[in-house]
C-alpha positions in Angstrom: 165.9 14.7 3.7 165.6 11.4 5.6 162.5 9.4 5.3 160.2 9.4 8.3 158.5 6.4 9.8 154.7 6.5 9.9 152.7 3.3 10.6 149.2 2.8 9.1 146.1 0.9 10.1 143.7 0.0 7.3 140.4 -1.6 7.7 139.8 -4.6 5.4 136.8 -3.9 3.1 136.9 -0.1 3.6 138.1 2.8 1.6 141.4 4.2 2.9 142.6 7.7 2.4 145.3 9.8 4.0 147.0 13.1 3.2 150.5 14.2 4.1 152.1 17.6 3.9 155.7 17.6 2.8 157.7 20.3 4.7 161.2 21.4 3.9 163.0 24.0 6.1 159.8 24.7 8.0 157.4 25.4 5.1 155.5 23.3 2.6 157.7 22.0 -0.2 156.6 23.0 -3.7 156.0 19.6 -5.5 155.7 21.1 -9.0 157.2 18.6 -11.4 157.0 15.6 -9.0 154.8 12.5 -9.0 154.2 10.3 -6.0 154.2 6.5 -5.7 153.6 4.0 -2.9 153.5 0.2 -2.7 152.4 -2.4 -0.1 154.4 -5.6 0.3 154.3 -8.6 2.7 158.0 -8.0 3.7 160.5 -5.2 3.0 162.5 -7.3 0.7 159.7 -9.2 -1.1 159.3 -9.1 -4.8 155.6 -9.8 -4.3 153.5 -6.6 -4.8 150.5 -6.8 -2.5 148.9 -3.4 -3.6 149.7 -0.1 -5.1 148.4 3.0 -3.5 146.8 5.6 -5.7 148.8 8.7 -5.0 148.0 12.3 -6.0 149.5 15.7 -5.7 146.4 17.9 -6.3 148.0 21.3 -5.7 151.8 21.0 -5.9 152.5 24.4 -4.3 150.9 23.4 -1.0 153.1 20.2 -0.6 150.1 17.9 0.0 150.2 14.2 -1.1 147.3 11.9 -0.9 147.4 8.1 -0.7 144.3 6.0 -1.2 143.2 2.4 -1.6 139.6 1.6 -2.6 137.4 -0.8 -0.7 137.7 -3.2 -3.6 141.4 -3.4 -3.1 141.3 -3.6 0.7 138.7 -6.4 0.5 141.3 -8.5 -1.3 144.0 -8.0 1.3 144.5 -10.6 4.0 144.4 -9.3 7.5 147.9 -9.0 9.0 151.1 -7.0 8.8 152.6 -5.5 5.7 155.2 -2.8 4.8 155.0 0.3 2.6 156.9 3.4 1.5 156.1 6.6 -0.2 158.4 8.3 -2.8 158.2 11.4 -4.9 160.1 11.5 -8.2 160.6 13.6 -11.2 159.3 12.6 -14.6 162.7 11.4 -15.7 163.4 9.6 -12.4 166.5 11.7 -12.1 165.5 12.7 -8.6 163.8 10.2 -6.3 163.1 11.0 -2.6 161.7 8.5 -0.2 159.5 10.4 2.2 157.8 7.9 4.4 158.0 4.2 5.3 156.4 2.0 7.9 154.3 -1.0 8.8 150.7 -1.4 7.7 148.2 -3.4 9.8 145.2 -4.7 7.9 142.4 -5.3 10.4 140.0 -8.2 9.7 136.6 -7.2 8.3 133.6 -8.9 10.0 130.6 -7.6 8.1 130.6 -8.9 4.5 
């Protein structure tokens, strides 16, 4: 499976949440035994970690993955452009699949 590009817009100072459904061969992939992870960085090759998304797989059989950032985290992010990707992996890291990647635009908060 090749990773898909999906760009995000996140409002500085707001809670952010999105849910994706992983499909394989036309139906939801069973994610039993997988964990998800996603990170935000200023450039694709940067060693600087800007933020880590909280990722969850609530019901593995339905293939849904959630990614969230709290308003506390987004308040601390400078407005601008960043990069992220989302991976699923098994507990032993023997199987890692990159599902999504893209640019993240953090929009400037005005009300503080």
